[in-house]
N, C-alpha and C positions, 0 to 999 in steps of 0.2 A: 474574248470579251463579250461577244454576242451571246454565247451560251451562259456566261455568268450573269448577264443582264436578264436573260430569259428565266434563269433559275430564281433570281430575286423576285421578279414579277410573279412567277408561278406560286412561290411560297406565300407572297403577300395576298394574292387572290385566293389561295387555298384557305388562309386564315379568315379573310373577309367573308367568303362563302359560308364557312362553318359558323361564324357568329351571326350572319344574316338569318340563318335558319331559326334563331331564337327570338327574332324580332316579331312584333305584332303585325297584324294584317295592315293596319294603318301605316306603320313604318315601311312595310314592303311596298306600299303604293308609291312612296316617295323615293324609293331606292332602286337604282338601276342594277339589275342582276348581270354579272359578268361571267361568261363561260369561256374557258380556255381549253382548246382541244389540241393535244400534241399528235401530229400525224407524221409517221415515217421519219422520226428523228433518229439519225444514225449516230449512236454513241459509240465511238471507236474503242472506249474502254472495255466494252463487252465483246468486241470482235476478236476472239482468240485465233491467232494465226495457226494455220494447219501445217506450217513448215516445221519439220522435225529438226530443231537446232542441234541435236546430237548426231544427226546424219551428215557425214562429211560431204556427200554428193549434193544434198540439198543446199548446204551452205555455199558450195562452189557455184552452183547455179544462181543463187541469190546474189553473190558478189559479182558474178559475170553480168547479170542483168543491170545491177547498179553501175558497173563500169561502162556498159553499153550506153546507158542514159547519159552518163557524164561525157563520154566521147561524142555523142550526138550533139550535145549542147556546145562543146568546143568547136565542132565542125560548123555549126550554124553561125557562131560568132565570127569564124574565119571567113565565111562566105559573104559577110556584110562589112566591107571596109568603110571607115569613116570618111576618107577623103581620097578619091581615085587619082587626083592630080598631085598628091604629095610627092616631093622629091625623094627618090629611093635612097640616095646617099644619106640625106638628113634623117630619114626614117630609121635607117639602120643605126646611125649614131645615137638617135634618141632612145631607141629600144635598148641598145646596149647600156646606156646610162641608167635607164629605168630599171633594167634587170639588176644592175649593181645595187641601186638603191633598195630594190625589193628584197634582195638577199640580206642586206643589212637590217631592213625592217623586220624580216622574218625571224632573224636571230634575236633581235630585241624583243619581239613578240613572244617567242618561246621562253626567253628568260623571264619576262614579266609574268607569263602564265604559270611558270613553275613557282615563282615567288608568291603569286596570288593563291595558288593551290595550297602551298605550305601555310600561308596566313589563314586561309579559310579553315583548314584542318585544325589549326591551333585554336581559332576562335570558336569553332563548333564544339570542341571538347570542353572548352571553358564555359560555354553558354548553355549547355544542356539543362542544368538546373533552372536557369533563368527562363528558358523556353518552356519548360514544364510548368513553372509557376504562372507564366503568361497564359498558357492554355487553360489552366484551371480557373484563373481569374476571368478570362473571356467567357468561359462556359457559365460561370456563376452570374456574370453580367447579363448574359442572354436569358437565363432563367428569370432574373428580375425584370428584364424588359418584357418578357412574355406575360408575366403577371400584371404588369402595369398596362400593357396593351389590351389585354382582355378586360380589365376593369374599365378602361376608357370606352371600349366597344359596348359594354353593357350599359354605360351611361349615355350612349348615343353620340359620344364625342369622336366620331370617325376621323375627322381631320387631324385631331391630336394623336390618334392611335397609329395612323399610317406611317409617319416617320419612324416610330418605334419598331414596327414590324419590318420596315425596310432594313433597319440595323440588324434585326434578328436574321433576316434572309441573307444579308452580307456575311454575318458570322457563320451561318450554316454553310455557305459557299466556301468560305475560307477553310473550314475544317475539311470539307470534301476535297478541295484542291490540294491541300497539304497531304491528305491521305493518298491521292493519286500519285503525287510526287514520291512519296515514301514507298509506295508499291513498286513504282518504276525503278527505284533505287534498291529494290530487294529488301527493304526494311518492313517486312510484312506485319510483324506484331505492332509496330508503331502505326502502320497504315490502318490496321483494324481499329486501333484506339481512336484515330481521327474520324473514320467512317462511323463508328459507334456514337461519337459525340454529335455528328451531323444528324444521325438517326434520332437520337434522344431529343435534340432540339425540335426536330420536326414533329415528333410524337407529342411533345409538350404543347405545341400549337394546336394539334388535334390528333386524336387517335383513330379517326375515320380512315378507311382504306384510300390510298393515293399512290399514284405512279412513282413519286419521289421516294416514298417509303420503300417501295419494291426495289428501286434502284440502289438504295443504301444496303439492303439485304444482299443484293447481287455483288456490290462492291466488297462487302465483308466475305462473302462466299469465295470470290476469286482469290483473295489473299489467303484464305484458309486452304484452298487447293494448293497453293505454292508451299504452304507449310506441311502439306500432305496430311492434313486433318480432314479426310474425305467425308466422314460421316457428318461432321459439323457443317462442312461446306454444302452438302446435299440438303441438310435441314434449312439452311439459308435460301437455297434455290427454291425449295418447296414453299417457303414463306413468300418469296417474291412471286412465284407462279400463282399462288392462291389470290394474291392481291390483283395481279394483272387479269386473271380470269374474272374476278368480280367486277373490276372497274372497266376493263377494256373489252372483255368478251373472248370467246374461244379462238377467233380468227385474227387476232391483232398481231402485228409484227413483233411486239415486245414479248408476246407469249412464245413465238417461234424462237426468239433469242434465248429465252430461258431453257427451252427444250434442247437447243443446240449445246448450251453449256452443260446441261445435265448429261447429254450424250458423250461429251468429251470427258467428263468426270467418270462416268461409268466405263468408258473405254480404258481410262487409266487403271481402273480396278479390274480390267479384263472381264467385265460383265457384258460381253459382246451383244448378246441378244437383246438385253435391255437397252443398250446404247443404240442399237439399230432402230428400235421402236421410236426412241426420242428423235433421232436424226430424221426419220421418215415423217414424224409429226411436224417437225420444223419445216421440212421441205414442202409438204403439202400446203402449209399456211403461206409460205413465201411465194410459191408458184401462183397461188390464188390471189394474193394481195399485191405482189410486186411484179408479176409477169414471169415468163419462162426464161428470160435472158438477163435477169438481174444478177449482180455480183454475189448477193447473199445466196441465191439459188446455186450458183457455181460452187460456193464454199461448202454448202451442204452436200453436193455431189462429191466433192473432194473428201469430206469427212467420211462419207460412206465408202468411198474407194479405199481410203487408208484402213478403215475397219475391216473390210473384206481382205485386204492384203495381210493384216495381222492374223486373220483366221486361216490364211492359206488358200483363200478362194480367189485365185488369180483372174479367172474369167470375169467374175462380177466386179472385181477391182478395176480391171481395164475398162469395163463398160461404163462405170461411174466416172472415171477420169476422162474418158472420151466425151462424155456429156458435158463435163465442166470446161474442157479445153476451148471450144469455140466461143463460149461466153467470156472467158478471160481474154481471148484474142480480140473479141469485139469491143470490150470495154477498155482495152489498152493496158491491162495489168501484165506488164512484161515479166515481173518476178514470178507470179503464179503460172503464167504461160510456160516459162522455162522449167519450173519445178514439175508441172503436170506432164509436159512432154517427156521429161526424164523418167517419171514414174511409169508412164506408158511403155517406154523403151525397156525399162528394167523388167516389167512383166513379160514383154515379148521375148527378151533374152532368156528369162527364166523358163518360159514355156518351151522354147526351142531345146534347151538343155534337157 
């Protein structure tokens, strides 16, 4: 909710700042200029996990780490009894009764979930045309709101324009959130359509370079990668990079994020030397802006370690993973700690053979 509110405010301020530039000097004297700076915002949608989900051993370690976390939580609950003076006999009888009731409730819950899933599937298949029409209508409404909002801003009626641009920002957020959900559901073509609508709305507010425009290009690029449309995805990454370099500068963390995604894409295409350059560029920015012990730094080391492993350079691969491991341990990332330890062990065993 906080991120959604932030996005709405950012888009509103984006439009206000753009229209304020067209005001006269007299108007500027009476208008307070608002500047919003996003610093170190961690958008998890761009953090591509380095775990190879096609690797059985990686998945086993991931599941083991999750199981360990779950067991630790259970042990903590057991170490804090609610009432030390409770009668043991009554406690046993109560727990037995509760367990019976829980079993019944679980069976009913499973039955209800199956029925709900069947209903949802039926409703979804029947409502696709309606959803499509709703999306088209909402986009058309946003276009009209933008025209009306800009007209009011030119007339100096800022108070009347603000609510309109708030609706535009909410619409843009709706499209992007739907795109993220569709991407996570592996409906990549539909996700791209939603991201494109969010991008188009933002561009209609103003075509000036802005971080949100770069983010929408990244969103589309990530979905294109999943569709294995690598050339189109790289073009989107380049568009995002150009905007970030112009708006944020060469040493911004968002620039490092684009470099990392470019490296991952190039690695998929087995363009290893190009990928290595992008990973190094990302790592240099991250170390300078975030410090040497930040999780993003560890992730870049892991990316380099995996790349060297694919090239058969076991020595460099082990070196990179060993740099990443203490950072994962320090930050409490049990999943990546386990995965990294396993990769180091695999390299050692391979070297021995």
